[in-house]
C-alpha atoms as one frame of an Amber mdcrd trajectory, in Angstrom:
protein
  39.310 173.995-194.103  42.496 175.414-194.351  43.753 175.217-197.722  46.003
 177.287-199.938  43.954 179.877-201.582  43.337 179.873-205.661  44.627 183.519
-205.969  48.085 181.948-204.977  48.513 180.169-208.268  48.043 183.101-210.724
  48.657 186.846-211.059  45.065 187.866-210.923  43.284 191.015-209.436  43.380
 189.833-205.745  47.188 188.644-206.079  48.000 192.348-207.380  45.921 193.839
-204.677  47.883 192.278-202.160  51.223 192.550-203.637  52.279 195.733-201.579
  51.976 193.562-198.617  53.919 191.372-200.131  56.696 194.015-200.849  56.357
 194.573-196.806  56.753 190.996-195.692  60.106 190.841-197.982  61.319 194.032
-196.583  60.856 192.539-192.884  62.217 189.242-194.065  65.220 190.909-195.541
  65.929 193.082-192.540  65.903 190.126-190.157  67.848 188.041-192.320  70.452
 191.182-192.242  70.492 191.362-188.534  71.756 187.832-188.393  74.344 188.344
-190.923  75.425 191.548-189.116  75.635 189.437-185.751  73.271 192.190-184.114
  70.947 189.107-183.706  72.889 185.973-182.364  73.323 182.781-184.352  75.188
 179.736-183.372  76.926 177.159-185.565  77.075 173.316-184.671  80.042 170.967
-184.141  78.571 168.661-186.860  77.444 169.674-190.448  73.871 170.620-190.625
  71.313 169.570-193.794  68.279 171.894-193.578  65.179 170.383-195.582  62.831
 173.192-196.362  60.703 174.828-198.652  59.882 178.374-199.582  56.489 177.875
-200.653  54.124 177.491-197.740  52.156 174.052-197.023  53.241 170.585-197.658
  55.796 170.241-200.390  57.214 166.576-199.107  59.756 167.721-196.666  59.181
 164.697-194.279  59.618 162.083-197.048  62.607 163.796-197.741  64.058 163.829
-194.303  63.314 160.175-193.823  65.071 159.211-197.134  68.019 161.092-196.465
  68.211 159.643-192.916  67.943 156.173-194.277  70.654 157.030-197.104  72.841
 158.451-194.899  72.921 155.841-192.067  73.364 152.903-194.984  76.663 154.894
-195.984  77.866 154.392-192.786  76.952 158.041-190.890  75.095 158.581-187.869
  72.299 160.624-188.538  70.044 162.667-186.078  66.720 164.726-186.844  65.583
 168.139-185.349  61.985 169.466-185.820  59.894 172.087-184.348  57.339 169.767
-183.712  54.280 172.170-185.174  51.167 172.315-182.962  52.918 170.164-180.328
  52.278 171.458-176.769  55.620 170.800-175.567  57.538 173.819-173.830  61.188
 171.944-173.535  63.540 170.289-175.769  61.870 166.827-176.085  63.193 163.548
-177.370  60.733 161.859-179.458  60.094 157.698-179.432  57.752 155.723-181.331
  55.166 155.857-178.451  55.231 159.873-178.164  51.718 161.581-178.521  51.361
 163.887-181.462  49.305 166.129-179.704  52.193 166.999-177.432  55.251 166.522
-179.800  53.795 167.158-183.110  52.477 164.645-185.779  55.509 164.788-188.117
  57.914 164.358-185.452  56.151 161.313-184.213  55.698 159.894-187.471  59.404
 160.168-188.254  60.198 158.389-184.976  58.052 155.669-185.808  59.618 155.358
-189.309  63.198 155.290-188.013  62.644 153.569-184.644  64.250 150.080-185.919
  67.111 152.472-187.399  67.629 154.041-184.030  67.777 157.432-185.612  67.150
 160.004-182.759  64.606 162.993-183.192  64.290 165.859-181.039  62.064 168.587
-181.172  61.812 172.170-179.830  60.934 175.653-181.255  64.876 176.421-181.176
  66.298 174.379-183.649  69.979 175.328-182.012  68.955 174.425-178.350  67.102
 171.106-180.239  70.381 170.201-181.793  72.771 170.799-178.838  70.541 168.633
-176.682  70.559 165.810-179.292  74.320 166.194-179.744  74.405 165.974-175.844
  72.397 162.804-175.598  73.883 160.971-178.689  77.515 162.109-179.252  78.065
 159.262-181.949  75.525 161.671-184.079  77.728 163.191-186.922  75.463 165.060
-189.260  71.929 166.865-188.190  68.778 166.943-190.378  66.597 169.776-189.876
  62.916 169.387-190.952  62.364 172.674-191.957  64.380 175.901-190.791  65.318
 177.632-193.898  64.310 180.781-192.135  65.688 179.830-188.634  68.922 182.073
-189.203  69.803 181.716-185.572  71.227 178.087-186.792  74.376 179.034-188.059
  75.846 177.466-191.155  77.990 177.518-193.711  76.446 176.481-196.848  77.961
 174.179-199.488  77.681 176.717-202.309  80.229 178.824-200.313  82.685 175.866
-199.879  80.948 174.939-196.577  79.806 171.759-195.207  76.213 172.729-194.411
  73.412 172.219-197.205  70.418 174.077-197.690  67.759 171.653-199.740  64.587
 173.315-200.938  61.753 170.697-201.629  59.151 171.897-204.128  56.340 169.839
-205.713  54.157 169.832-208.914  52.752 172.982-208.018  56.029 175.080-208.148
  56.078 178.646-206.898  52.636 179.451-207.814  52.429 183.273-208.921  55.668
 183.781-207.698  54.585 186.456-205.162  55.671 186.559-201.513  53.050 186.196
-198.622  50.182 187.027-198.495  49.712 187.907-202.444  51.154 184.716-203.053
  52.750 181.558-201.281  56.254 182.253-200.999  58.169 182.628-197.686  61.020
 184.226-199.293  62.270 185.102-202.688  63.550 182.456-205.007  66.571 184.740
-205.980  68.451 183.877-202.872  71.198 181.031-203.317  70.627 177.562-202.366
  72.632 174.168-202.511  70.003 171.961-203.980  66.639 171.725-204.938  64.478
 168.406-205.001  61.491 168.232-206.869  58.746 165.964-206.094  56.455 165.185
-209.127  53.106 163.549-209.169  54.835 160.596-210.868  54.161 157.270-208.924
  55.732 153.863-208.879  53.685 152.976-211.971  56.266 155.302-213.957  59.391
 154.897-214.777  61.955 156.353-211.730  64.526 157.159-215.102  61.981 159.140
-216.690  61.391 161.251-213.280  64.967 161.792-213.194  66.010 163.061-216.821
  66.409 166.400-215.845  68.431 165.694-212.633  70.943 168.622-212.031  69.479
 171.059-214.309  69.196 174.182-212.178  65.950 175.645-211.224  65.990 177.962
-208.195  68.816 180.503-207.943  70.995 178.005-210.015  70.919 175.328-207.393
  71.428 171.912-209.167  67.843 170.369-209.376  66.983 166.604-208.867  63.345
 165.157-209.608  62.190 162.253-207.686  58.896 159.645-208.293  56.615 158.949
-205.211  56.277 155.497-204.875  53.132 153.895-202.863  53.322 151.037-201.101
  50.550 148.455-200.272  47.973 149.474-198.100  47.392 148.065-194.805  44.470
 147.981-192.253  44.860 150.250-189.280  43.873 147.828-186.669  45.558 144.985
-188.155  48.549 146.110-190.092  49.444 142.495-191.591  46.031 142.978-193.446
  47.169 144.488-196.862  45.894 145.310-200.250  47.803 146.553-203.250  46.311
 149.466-205.060  46.054 147.088-208.165  43.485 145.072-206.133  41.553 148.006
-204.774  41.330 149.451-208.302  39.609 146.260-209.635  37.047 146.041-206.862
  34.352 147.839-208.645  31.825 147.516-206.033  33.851 148.962-203.178  32.910
 152.482-202.115  36.401 153.847-201.064  37.003 157.457-199.506  40.406 158.725
-199.408  41.041 161.375-196.566  44.334 163.432-196.350  44.961 166.070-193.794
  47.950 167.482-195.468  49.256 171.017-196.561  48.585 169.814-200.142  46.131
 166.831-199.983  45.720 167.047-203.939  48.774 165.597-204.245  47.602 162.475
-202.431  44.541 161.932-204.432  46.407 162.591-207.685  48.342 159.937-206.862
  45.601 157.378-206.230  44.145 158.687-209.681  47.047 157.678-211.335  46.504
 154.298-210.247  43.118 154.230-211.683  41.494 154.091-208.312  38.035 155.322
-208.178  37.307 156.962-204.465  35.420 160.434-203.113  38.274 162.747-201.754
  37.887 164.177-198.489  40.772 167.020-197.845  41.323 167.828-194.370  42.938
 170.642-192.621  46.817 170.264-192.556  48.056 168.705-188.976  44.291 167.886
-188.561  44.028 166.372-185.085  41.069 164.166-185.421  39.376 165.057-182.218
  36.237 165.476-184.304  35.736 161.926-186.410  35.401 163.161-189.902  34.421
 159.421-190.810  31.575 159.207-188.529  28.883 159.693-191.121  30.530 158.318
-194.104  28.877 155.263-195.623  31.988 154.389-197.294  33.388 150.655-197.100
  36.940 151.366-197.068  38.851 154.713-195.827  42.297 155.238-197.100  44.474
 157.842-194.974  48.026 158.679-195.035  50.587 157.205-192.456  50.919 160.853
-191.026  47.296 161.050-190.454  47.360 157.190-188.918  49.992 158.284-186.277
  47.106 160.419-184.656  44.395 157.927-185.428  46.199 154.977-183.964  46.071
 156.673-180.470  42.248 156.893-180.449  39.896 154.061-179.934  37.202 155.131
-182.080  39.665 154.805-185.215  41.535 151.444-183.934  38.085 150.233-183.601
  36.980 150.821-187.386  37.818 148.256-189.431  37.433 150.771-192.531  40.201
 152.541-192.214  43.540 151.804-194.302  46.745 153.373-194.388  48.740 154.074
-197.452  52.357 154.403-197.202  54.358 156.741-199.815  57.982 156.954-200.036
  60.393 158.691-202.233  64.196 157.349-203.224  66.774 159.519-203.439  69.047
 160.066-206.675  72.236 158.440-206.114  73.877 161.614-207.422  72.266 163.855
-205.089  73.332 161.283-202.119  76.790 161.231-203.615  77.100 165.145-203.661
  75.493 165.321-200.036  78.306 162.757-198.493  81.126 165.132-200.373  79.911
 167.917-198.790  79.256 166.953-195.275  82.755 165.239-195.062  84.226 168.544
-195.641  86.260 169.799-192.631  84.854 171.952-189.754  85.632 175.743-190.355
  88.044 177.524-188.531
């Protein structure tokens, strides 16, 4: 099971022993970034503004729900967004467009999930390890796209940007969750890919709040600086009604499930931070057995085969993979829990103000 080590959360003995390696990691990262800034390594800007949604902590912090929420909000405001992604663990070699029928094994689970969620809005999703090439291919295929949202890529310096904090029209948005930055050390002594001291445009804190809590309470400290003086926005997580994988019209609310005392429920999640999913369910008074799976688990080996559960709850990201395999589609015990976030209006207004700035000369 590939989970974050516990020593990342505090500055204990193991973290301090590994700290010298973190210094080396930080130095190499600084050299690499400097090579791009000095144009020794080449970078290229796009003809449209770019919003990079990333994290400085390794593992899932909520980037994908944020990308989806941004795309929906911008389209509702009259923009034509497009999404680029690396397609982590995908087997593709060339730039590929992702459709709702694409294979997660070929193009990655997160891009396929986003393509399914946005198919009715006709928001294009493209994948490749080079985000610059990906964006160029997307813009060539869809010239009407006027803003690119990058799923991850804060450390992908080959994609040149003019940050909003410098008066530009590109945005670096750091997504963080309730774990925060752990012990504050860089890899491998801590969970950070890069220092928290580098300037940011915005940070988004996705807490463990659920729809049973007030969204207003979750946003009381909106715009209070958190990382490198970047305005911080807090959002709650909404859990929708669960639906059956093989019969999506069959739905049950978490209230119904939590009142079913005789129902044996297993909750499974192949996420970077599966505990976040389990905490949400516990907040709804649901009694269940937790089954954490490795991040991006491919489900080629069925983890539910020997389970005696009456119902198995999974995330929509995992459902993208399960829905393509007959052994899961034929298992009536599997139910899917949609999770969404709603971005604060103030954040959307600020994002729109930035991306409407003129292109730099």
